[in-house]
C-alpha positions in Angstrom: -105.4 -90.5 -66.2 -106.9 -87.0 -66.7 -105.1 -84.3 -65.6 -107.0 -81.2 -64.4 -105.0 -77.4 -64.6 -105.1 -75.2 -61.6 -103.2 -72.8 -63.7 -105.5 -69.5 -63.8 -105.7 -67.8 -66.9 -108.4 -65.4 -66.0 -107.2 -61.7 -67.5 -104.6 -63.0 -69.2 -103.7 -61.5 -72.8 -104.1 -64.3 -75.0 -102.4 -63.5 -78.6 -103.4 -65.4 -81.9 -100.3 -67.4 -83.5 -98.9 -65.8 -86.7 -98.7 -69.8 -88.1 -102.2 -70.0 -87.7 -104.2 -70.9 -91.1 -105.6 -67.9 -92.7 -108.3 -67.9 -94.8 -112.1 -68.5 -94.4 -111.3 -71.4 -91.9 -110.9 -69.8 -89.4 -108.3 -72.2 -88.0 -106.5 -70.1 -85.3 -105.2 -71.5 -81.5 -104.2 -68.6 -78.7 -101.2 -68.4 -76.3 -101.0 -67.0 -73.1 -98.5 -66.8 -70.3 -99.0 -67.3 -66.4 -96.1 -67.4 -64.2 -94.4 -70.6 -65.2 -97.2 -71.8 -67.4 -98.2 -71.6 -71.3 -101.6 -71.3 -72.2 -102.5 -72.8 -75.6 -106.6 -72.3 -76.7 -109.2 -72.4 -80.1 -109.9 -69.0 -80.7 -113.1 -70.0 -82.2 -114.4 -71.7 -78.9 -111.8 -69.9 -76.1 -114.2 -71.5 -73.7 -114.0 -75.3 -74.3 -111.0 -75.8 -72.4 -106.8 -74.9 -72.6 -103.9 -77.0 -73.0 -101.0 -76.0 -70.4 -97.4 -76.6 -70.5 -94.2 -75.3 -68.5 -92.4 -73.1 -69.5 -89.6 -75.7 -70.4 -92.2 -77.3 -72.2 -92.8 -75.2 -74.6 -89.4 -73.6 -75.3 -88.9 -77.7 -76.5 -92.2 -77.4 -78.4 -90.4 -74.1 -79.7 -87.3 -75.7 -80.6 -89.0 -78.4 -82.8 -90.2 -75.4 -85.0 -86.7 -74.0 -85.2 -84.8 -77.4 -86.6 
């Protein structure tokens, strides 16, 4: 099943993750918040799509890295 998000991230402020890889490979992800939704995208290819999570899903994701 394909889910299409209707969340609009136009004009959102995107921030690069502090956990993204440094160096020459340019592996970086960006995150933006829009209401109760959180968007995650590849900073090298921002027009290729955005993963969208609810704020609850995002909180669970962050807790996984703090365990």
